[in-house]
Wavefront OBJ file of the C-alpha trace (Angstrom):
o trace
v 160.869 130.481 105.725
v 157.237 130.634 104.643
v 156.109 131.516 101.130
v 153.369 133.935 102.176
v 152.322 135.513 105.465
v 149.071 137.385 106.099
v 149.232 139.658 109.143
v 146.806 142.046 110.831
v 143.758 139.854 110.252
v 141.007 138.313 112.348
v 140.417 134.642 111.626
v 137.147 132.744 111.498
v 138.653 129.270 111.291
v 135.221 127.537 111.334
v 136.608 124.964 113.744
v 134.217 124.726 116.700
v 131.726 127.419 115.721
v 133.242 130.505 114.157
v 136.586 129.560 115.713
v 137.522 133.222 116.079
v 141.129 134.313 116.529
v 141.476 138.085 116.686
v 144.641 140.054 115.891
v 145.952 137.026 114.059
v 148.274 135.916 111.302
v 148.298 132.963 108.922
v 151.244 131.549 106.969
v 151.404 129.535 103.753
v 154.026 127.106 102.480
v 153.694 125.199 99.192
v 150.057 126.206 98.855
v 149.033 124.915 102.276
v 148.504 126.449 105.686
v 151.793 126.207 107.581
v 150.877 128.136 110.731
v 148.052 130.255 112.146
v 147.296 131.904 115.441
v 147.442 135.149 117.353
v 150.026 137.397 115.762
v 151.674 137.908 119.146
v 152.316 134.141 119.277
v 154.059 133.939 115.915
v 157.278 131.860 116.127
v 160.299 133.965 116.952
v 162.322 134.813 113.863
v 159.597 133.642 111.470
v 159.959 135.080 107.963
v 158.118 134.900 104.669
v 159.036 135.660 101.082
v 155.852 137.754 100.748
v 153.981 139.505 103.555
v 150.467 140.906 103.128
v 148.981 143.323 105.670
v 145.303 142.418 105.933
v 144.381 145.845 107.270
v 142.163 144.429 109.993
v 140.114 142.293 107.577
v 138.317 139.159 108.621
v 139.724 136.077 106.924
v 137.553 132.973 106.451
v 137.960 129.741 104.538
v 137.201 130.238 100.874
v 133.481 129.823 100.249
v 132.293 126.582 98.635
v 129.217 126.379 96.393
v 128.502 122.672 96.726
v 125.438 122.365 94.442
v 125.243 124.071 91.040
v 124.024 123.417 87.514
v 126.050 126.387 86.339
v 127.194 124.891 83.008
v 124.310 125.165 80.568
v 123.244 127.002 77.433
v 120.194 129.137 76.860
v 117.949 131.261 79.029
v 114.471 130.749 80.453
v 113.483 134.265 81.461
v 110.625 133.960 78.951
v 109.141 131.176 81.057
v 109.566 133.249 84.214
v 107.631 136.060 82.555
v 104.993 133.676 81.200
v 104.337 132.217 84.642
v 103.888 135.687 86.102
v 101.412 136.393 83.317
v 99.325 133.361 84.272
v 100.809 130.431 82.355
v 101.094 127.158 84.251
v 104.082 124.825 84.278
v 102.036 122.418 82.157
v 101.281 125.182 79.614
v 104.985 125.927 79.322
v 105.915 122.263 79.010
v 103.323 121.664 76.273
v 104.811 124.602 74.381
v 108.217 122.925 74.504
v 109.558 124.794 77.521
v 110.805 123.643 80.885
v 113.932 121.590 81.313
v 113.741 120.347 77.717
v 114.267 123.919 76.553
v 117.620 123.911 78.323
v 118.393 120.419 77.039
v 117.863 121.516 73.431
v 120.040 124.591 73.872
v 122.774 122.644 75.657
v 122.818 119.848 73.093
v 123.158 122.422 70.304
v 126.079 124.230 71.962
v 129.709 123.286 71.454
v 131.996 122.825 74.425
v 133.535 126.237 73.714
v 130.098 127.844 73.549
v 129.057 126.206 76.816
v 132.177 127.643 78.429
v 131.540 131.116 76.973
v 127.986 131.244 78.304
v 128.978 129.865 81.707
v 131.961 132.084 82.537
v 129.966 135.210 83.526
v 128.032 133.157 86.072
v 131.250 131.729 87.499
v 132.850 135.183 87.692
v 129.966 136.352 89.892
v 130.656 133.574 92.386
v 134.416 134.123 92.362
v 133.891 137.805 93.133
v 132.216 136.761 96.400
v 135.096 134.742 97.782
v 134.156 131.373 96.295
v 137.174 129.116 95.825
v 135.446 125.770 95.129
v 132.399 125.026 92.963
v 130.524 121.790 92.378
v 129.220 121.567 88.798
v 126.626 119.024 87.698
v 125.845 117.776 84.225
v 122.254 116.832 83.412
v 121.191 119.058 80.520
v 122.660 116.874 77.778
v 121.056 113.484 78.541
v 123.224 111.769 75.931
v 126.732 110.524 76.554
v 128.192 113.000 74.066
v 126.380 116.030 75.477
v 126.910 115.048 79.110
v 130.635 114.634 78.397
v 130.740 118.081 76.768
v 129.215 119.638 79.884
v 131.675 117.857 82.161
v 134.640 118.788 79.968
v 133.558 122.426 80.088
v 133.391 122.157 83.864
v 136.905 120.720 84.029
v 138.158 123.564 81.823
v 136.746 126.103 84.264
v 138.892 124.529 86.972
v 141.973 124.693 84.763
v 141.474 128.174 83.333
v 140.155 130.066 86.373
v 141.363 130.315 89.984
v 138.737 127.932 91.349
v 138.609 124.283 92.296
v 135.856 122.387 90.448
v 134.196 119.186 91.629
v 132.153 117.504 88.895
v 128.971 115.485 89.356
v 127.352 113.306 86.687
v 123.583 113.908 86.727
v 122.537 111.963 83.676
v 119.402 110.877 85.551
v 118.098 114.443 85.732
v 115.123 114.123 83.395
v 113.741 111.698 80.821
v 114.848 112.767 77.332
v 112.149 112.855 74.645
v 113.709 110.007 72.671
v 113.082 107.756 75.706
v 109.490 108.898 76.324
v 107.621 106.126 78.150
v 110.831 104.107 78.593
v 112.328 105.383 81.839
v 113.857 102.010 82.749
v 115.614 101.860 79.385
v 117.012 105.341 79.934
v 118.297 104.407 83.387
v 120.089 101.479 81.754
v 121.643 103.975 79.337
v 122.728 106.223 82.230
v 124.389 103.256 83.908
v 126.259 102.568 80.657
v 127.495 106.162 80.518
v 129.149 106.021 83.937
v 132.194 103.849 83.140
v 133.082 105.778 79.979
v 132.806 109.191 81.651
v 134.698 107.945 84.695
v 137.467 106.512 82.517
v 137.908 109.956 80.948
v 138.354 111.453 84.416
v 135.262 113.628 84.135
v 133.282 112.469 87.187
v 133.877 113.001 90.905
v 130.398 111.907 92.060
v 127.040 110.726 90.713
v 123.640 112.302 91.369
v 119.997 111.473 90.517
v 116.740 113.450 90.612
v 114.574 111.091 92.686
v 111.036 112.427 92.438
v 107.610 111.637 90.990
v 108.470 113.806 87.986
v 112.011 112.407 87.935
v 113.118 108.864 88.714
v 111.863 106.299 91.192
v 113.533 104.868 94.282
v 114.268 101.632 92.408
v 115.681 103.419 89.365
v 117.812 105.612 91.604
v 119.239 102.564 93.339
v 120.293 101.101 89.989
v 122.302 104.247 89.259
v 123.824 104.201 92.753
v 124.925 100.601 92.246
v 126.556 101.466 88.925
v 128.318 104.442 90.489
v 129.705 102.491 93.399
v 130.832 99.687 91.081
v 133.173 102.268 89.568
v 134.323 103.731 92.874
v 132.242 106.909 92.646
v 130.409 108.407 95.655
v 126.741 109.287 95.337
v 124.460 112.167 96.244
v 120.812 112.878 95.530
v 118.190 115.460 94.674
v 115.869 114.219 97.410
v 112.475 115.054 98.858
v 112.101 118.410 97.090
v 108.483 117.957 95.997
v 107.440 114.807 97.849
v 108.847 112.146 100.150
v 110.247 109.382 97.958
v 112.523 108.008 100.742
v 115.490 109.172 98.697
v 117.397 110.475 101.705
v 117.120 107.060 103.367
v 118.426 105.396 100.203
v 121.307 107.865 99.962
v 122.263 107.216 103.565
v 122.169 103.470 102.955
v 124.745 103.962 100.211
v 126.843 106.233 102.476
v 126.030 109.145 100.173
v 127.895 112.417 100.497
v 124.724 114.511 100.569
v 120.985 114.643 100.091
v 119.888 117.986 98.630
v 116.699 120.128 98.805
v 114.810 118.071 101.475
v 111.672 120.173 101.879
v 109.630 116.984 102.386
v 112.199 115.045 104.407
v 110.741 112.577 106.920
v 111.864 111.744 110.442
v 113.115 108.400 109.120
v 115.186 110.201 106.507
v 116.689 112.488 109.127
v 117.612 109.554 111.353
v 119.222 107.695 108.446
v 121.244 110.744 107.412
v 122.403 111.325 110.968
v 123.590 107.737 111.307
v 125.395 107.730 107.940
v 126.912 111.202 108.236
v 125.181 112.298 105.031
v 125.126 116.099 104.684
v 121.852 117.973 104.151
v 122.369 120.539 101.376
v 119.824 123.344 101.686
v 118.926 125.285 98.539
v 116.935 128.408 99.414
v 117.154 129.882 95.906
v 114.827 127.275 94.415
v 112.464 127.542 97.392
v 112.275 131.322 96.893
v 112.047 131.295 93.095
v 109.284 128.669 93.058
v 107.470 130.445 95.932
v 107.421 127.207 97.883
v 105.687 127.143 101.263
v 107.089 123.923 102.764
v 110.477 124.595 104.366
v 113.014 121.844 105.029
v 112.916 120.571 108.643
v 115.875 122.642 109.828
v 115.114 122.364 113.543
v 114.826 118.569 113.330
v 118.041 118.309 111.298
v 119.794 120.478 113.870
v 118.466 118.403 116.768
v 119.638 115.194 115.094
v 123.116 116.584 114.513
v 122.902 116.433 110.708
v 125.405 118.785 109.080
v 123.651 121.433 106.950
v 125.356 122.912 103.903
v 124.023 125.866 101.889
v 124.388 126.322 98.117
v 123.022 128.424 95.246
v 121.586 125.581 93.098
v 122.436 127.911 90.195
v 120.291 126.707 87.288
v 118.221 128.360 84.537
v 114.805 127.064 85.559
v 114.339 127.229 89.316
v 117.301 129.104 90.826
v 119.065 131.507 88.454
v 121.196 132.747 91.349
v 124.918 133.434 91.287
v 125.371 134.809 94.805
v 126.337 132.482 97.628
v 126.131 135.408 100.061
v 122.472 135.842 99.086
v 121.898 132.112 99.593
v 123.311 132.486 103.113
v 120.956 135.371 103.852
v 117.968 133.455 102.474
v 118.816 130.400 104.579
v 118.773 132.611 107.660
v 115.702 134.711 106.871
v 113.530 132.006 105.306
v 114.539 129.000 107.398
v 116.052 130.424 110.595
v 119.582 129.149 110.224
v 121.918 131.173 112.404
v 124.625 133.217 110.637
v 127.189 130.839 112.112
v 125.330 127.840 110.646
v 125.043 129.578 107.275
v 128.775 130.306 107.113
v 129.613 126.761 108.201
v 127.195 125.617 105.507
v 129.267 127.374 102.848
v 132.633 126.274 104.236
v 133.121 123.305 106.583
v 129.899 121.451 105.768
v 129.969 122.282 102.062
v 133.410 120.652 101.974
v 131.927 117.549 103.621
v 129.141 117.486 101.031
v 131.843 117.172 98.360
v 134.010 114.703 100.269
v 136.770 117.333 100.431
v 136.730 118.119 104.154
v 140.264 116.808 104.642
v 141.490 119.423 102.144
v 139.334 122.542 102.461
v 136.487 124.143 104.413
v 138.294 125.152 107.618
v 141.478 127.024 108.484
v 143.790 124.344 109.895
v 147.470 123.593 109.479
v 148.025 121.279 106.528
v 144.873 122.216 104.639
v 144.897 123.930 101.259
v 145.397 127.686 101.610
v 142.054 128.834 100.172
v 140.827 131.977 101.964
v 138.607 135.001 101.525
v 139.306 138.402 103.089
v 136.332 140.562 104.067
v 135.723 144.196 105.040
v 133.297 143.336 107.830
v 132.946 144.009 111.555
v 132.135 140.401 112.444
v 131.484 137.106 110.595
v 127.682 137.405 110.922
v 127.841 140.348 108.492
v 128.227 137.874 105.636
v 124.658 136.641 106.170
v 123.256 139.967 107.316
v 123.744 142.368 104.406
v 121.565 141.971 101.304
v 123.105 142.819 97.943
v 126.453 143.827 99.376
v 129.778 142.205 98.562
v 132.431 143.022 101.194
v 135.065 140.704 99.695
v 138.401 142.514 99.409
v 140.645 139.633 98.363
v 140.674 135.926 97.581
v 143.501 133.448 98.086
v 143.684 130.271 96.002
v 146.350 127.798 97.188
v 148.222 130.691 98.773
v 148.044 133.064 95.790
v 146.264 136.360 96.438
v 143.966 137.759 93.742
v 141.436 140.546 93.432
v 137.800 139.477 93.786
v 137.072 140.953 90.341
v 138.120 138.712 87.479
l 1 2 3 4 5 6 7 8 9 10 11 12 13 14 15 16 17 18 19 20 21 22 23 24 25 26 27 28 29 30 31 32 33 34 35 36 37 38 39 40 41 42 43 44 45 46 47 48 49 50 51 52 53 54 55 56 57 58 59 60 61 62 63 64 65 66 67 68 69 70 71 72 73 74 75 76 77 78 79 80 81 82 83 84 85 86 87 88 89 90 91 92 93 94 95 96 97 98 99 100 101 102 103 104 105 106 107 108 109 110 111 112 113 114 115 116 117 118 119 120 121 122 123 124 125 126 127 128 129 130 131 132 133 134 135 136 137 138 139 140 141 142 143 144 145 146 147 148 149 150 151 152 153 154 155 156 157 158 159 160 161 162 163 164 165 166 167 168 169 170 171 172 173 174 175 176 177 178 179 180 181 182 183 184 185 186 187 188 189 190 191 192 193 194 195 196 197 198 199 200 201 202 203 204 205 206 207 208 209 210 211 212 213 214 215 216 217 218 219 220 221 222 223 224 225 226 227 228 229 230 231 232 233 234 235 236 237 238 239 240 241 242 243 244 245 246 247 248 249 250 251 252 253 254 255 256 257 258 259 260 261 262 263 264 265 266 267 268 269 270 271 272 273 274 275 276 277 278 279 280 281 282 283 284 285 286 287 288 289 290 291 292 293 294 295 296 297 298 299 300 301 302 303 304 305 306 307 308 309 310 311 312 313 314 315 316 317 318 319 320 321 322 323 324 325 326 327 328 329 330 331 332 333 334 335 336 337 338 339 340 341 342 343 344 345 346 347 348 349 350 351 352 353 354 355 356 357 358 359 360 361 362 363 364 365 366 367 368 369 370 371 372 373 374 375 376 377 378 379 380 381 382 383 384 385 386 387 388 389 390 391 392 393 394 395 396 397 398 399 400 401 402 403
């Protein structure tokens, strides 16, 4: 006796390509996949407490947005407008804008206010079949403010039908009170890790390794502190220049290296050997009008898994559509639709260290699905501005896409 049975569906299991099973059914017991296959092969006499007729929908693993900065306060549309009217990044920074604008707004917001401002962005993702979201800190830059961001992220996972993975990104930017003292601030970040971890607020640790961020050596200090407390690492790497961050991440068996527009052959080889996932973020590339794409063909040839995410943030990727990110990855960088969907399911799960739990449709995994009114799985990357999601299942419980 199963708890829930979905019949009259086509499955894209994402095991071995799309892993298509047409005219299929999938059963759930205790929030996990108990059986799946062609409906004609369903065990004789099988029953379920609840049966849902999928009406010929395609059913995929729930989508996973594995790189977001979605918890923040404030808005930077004024800077977007200023840049289009001729202001430079330096002009905006001198006027008090840029990331410090978001830091000031986030520091001033209470945990409740952070949650209130964030929920509309999360609702947009949930409406598109997203069942897991990674949420980074990094706009507080003090232990108190970073903790408030991470607590708000945890509340999202408790209060909404979505699984939340949290990442501590204290080394996101140098706060003004540490101007000219980057090494001292890195020491402070390393001191924050044990306290935040003890509160259960951190699933992984990230750093922005870049000329305008933190150096290779400073990044390694944070990685060492993270691993001393049993936390996996990931990295904002090679977005603006090659700082050998991907190689460092691979050396520390990092879950992922993200952005990667300036990734070297050595970085690719190191990631391939370590199994580190490449997280591609087309929203920032598009919004910043970048012209250097990540080396997708070389990553593919080396067998590096490629995930795709929104990078939702107020400054460089104010995007709350994972379906649009999939389309951008295909049109801008020539991922195939199959690669894009794998990048938001199977490989996104790997980028979070959750691939044993989610990301593919397999017996024993958590029953997180999305149901789609589409003719074939490639439609999810093909249509621009369309949301064909007709239902979302979180741990076996069916809900409407609209929250």
